[in-house]
C-alpha positions in Angstrom: 15.4 216.3 -99.2 16.2 219.2 -101.7 15.1 216.9 -104.6 11.5 217.2 -103.5 11.4 221.0 -103.2 9.6 221.2 -106.5 6.8 218.9 -105.3 3.3 220.1 -105.2 1.0 219.4 -102.3 -2.5 218.8 -103.1 -5.0 220.9 -100.9 -8.6 219.5 -100.8 -11.4 221.5 -99.1 -12.7 220.2 -95.9 -16.2 219.5 -97.0 -15.0 217.9 -100.3 -13.1 215.0 -98.6 -12.6 212.3 -99.6 -14.9 212.5 -102.7 -12.6 215.2 -104.2 -9.8 213.0 -104.6 -11.5 211.5 -107.6 -11.1 214.6 -109.9 -7.7 215.4 -108.5 -4.9 215.7 -110.8 -2.8 212.5 -109.6 -1.5 211.1 -112.8 2.2 212.0 -112.3 5.5 210.3 -112.2 5.5 210.0 -108.5 2.4 210.2 -106.0 3.2 210.3 -102.3 0.6 209.9 -99.7 2.2 211.0 -96.3 -0.7 210.3 -93.8 -2.1 207.9 -91.5 -3.7 204.6 -92.7 -6.2 202.0 -91.4 -6.9 198.4 -92.2 -9.9 196.5 -91.1 -9.7 192.7 -91.9 -13.2 192.3 -91.4 -14.2 195.1 -93.8 -11.1 195.8 -96.1 -13.1 198.0 -98.5 -15.1 200.1 -96.0 -12.9 200.2 -93.0 -9.7 200.6 -94.4 -8.1 203.5 -96.1 -5.9 206.8 -96.0 -7.1 209.5 -93.7 -7.0 213.0 -95.3 -6.0 216.0 -93.5 -8.7 218.6 -92.6 -7.6 222.2 -92.2 -4.0 221.2 -92.3 -4.5 218.6 -89.4 -5.2 214.8 -89.5 -8.6 214.0 -88.1 -9.0 212.1 -84.8 -11.7 210.6 -82.8 -15.3 210.6 -84.1 -14.6 212.8 -87.0 -11.9 210.7 -88.4 -14.2 208.3 -90.4 -15.6 211.2 -92.4 -12.0 211.8 -93.7 -11.2 208.2 -94.6 -10.4 207.7 -98.2 -11.7 204.0 -98.5 -10.3 201.6 -101.2 -13.6 202.2 -102.9 -12.6 206.0 -103.3 -9.0 205.2 -104.0 -9.8 202.6 -106.8 -11.5 205.5 -108.7 -8.4 207.7 -108.8 -6.6 208.1 -112.1 -3.0 206.9 -111.3 -2.2 205.4 -114.7 1.4 204.9 -114.7 2.3 206.6 -111.5 4.7 205.3 -109.0 2.8 205.5 -105.6 4.4 205.8 -102.4 2.3 205.3 -99.3 3.8 206.7 -96.0 1.0 205.4 -93.9 0.7 202.4 -91.6 -1.0 199.3 -92.4 -1.9 200.2 -96.0 0.2 197.3 -97.7 -1.9 194.8 -95.9 -5.0 193.1 -97.7 -7.6 190.3 -97.1 -8.4 187.8 -99.6 -12.3 187.8 -99.9 -12.5 185.5 -102.9 -10.0 183.3 -104.4 -7.3 185.4 -106.0 -9.0 188.7 -104.8 -7.1 190.4 -102.0 -8.9 193.8 -101.1 -7.4 196.9 -99.2 -5.5 200.1 -100.0 -2.8 198.4 -102.2 -5.5 196.5 -104.3 -7.2 199.9 -104.9 -4.1 201.7 -105.9 -3.3 199.0 -108.5 -6.8 199.1 -109.7 -6.5 202.9 -110.1 -3.6 202.2 -112.5 -0.4 202.6 -110.2 2.5 201.0 -112.1 4.1 200.4 -108.6 3.3 201.0 -104.9 5.4 201.0 -102.0 3.4 200.4 -98.7 3.7 199.4 -95.1 2.6 196.1 -93.7 2.3 197.3 -90.0 2.6 200.3 -87.7 5.6 202.1 -88.4 8.0 204.2 -86.4 8.0 207.7 -87.7 11.8 208.4 -87.3 12.9 205.0 -88.9 10.1 205.7 -91.7 11.5 209.1 -92.4 15.0 207.6 -92.5 13.7 205.1 -95.0 12.0 207.6 -97.4 14.9 210.1 -97.4 17.2 207.3 -98.4 14.8 205.9 -100.9 14.1 209.2 -102.6 17.7 210.2 -102.6 18.8 207.0 -104.4 15.8 206.8 -106.8 15.3 210.5 -107.8 18.6 211.9 -106.6 21.8 211.9 -108.3 22.1 208.1 -108.2 19.0 207.6 -110.2 18.7 203.8 -109.7 15.7 201.6 -110.4 13.0 201.4 -107.6 14.4 197.8 -106.4 17.8 199.2 -105.8 16.5 202.5 -104.1 14.4 200.1 -101.8 17.4 198.0 -100.9 19.4 201.2 -100.4 16.8 202.6 -98.0 16.6 199.4 -96.0 20.4 199.3 -95.5 20.5 202.8 -94.6 17.6 202.3 -91.9 19.7 199.3 -90.5 22.9 201.3 -90.2 21.1 204.5 -88.7 21.0 203.1 -85.2 21.6 199.9 -83.5 18.0 199.7 -82.5 17.0 199.9 -86.2 18.5 196.7 -87.0 15.2 195.0 -86.0 12.8 194.2 -88.8 10.2 196.4 -87.4 12.2 199.4 -88.5 13.6 198.3 -91.9 11.1 195.8 -93.3 7.4 197.3 -93.2 7.8 199.0 -96.4 7.3 196.7 -99.6 7.6 197.4 -103.2 4.7 195.9 -105.5 4.7 196.0 -109.1 7.4 196.5 -111.6 10.7 197.0 -109.9 12.3 199.3 -112.4 
């Protein structure tokens, strides 16, 4: 949407990933990760994370693991006060490894200081996710300027009404808002 035209993309050099994220200027009002995500319930800290693009392309196959920003890396980011949006599959999932300690990407982003996080619990459909985020950002940062919870609600309603097939929760319910709803 037009309201995101002033956004800046963070470019990292191929050989620096994912360690270069630690020094990246990410403390902002909004930090949006648009990528692929992974969640491994057997190893939520080592086998989960966000895949970073290499030379403008998301990695695949054997090279993908080298481009995984694990929760250990993500927890070291400086996100104090940021609203973090994660358009990546499975990144809202976590595994409780000790009582009261659920680990995964979501945990890492909150540990890094994110004020709130929007993340998906399962693999998402790219078209319904695009509908969700366009409606979400239009309501939240556009002329409406509504609180996060209302933008989230607006986005869910927009997905449900976009196509008859999107009325299934698979399309409108994967993205959950964590943290303050304002």
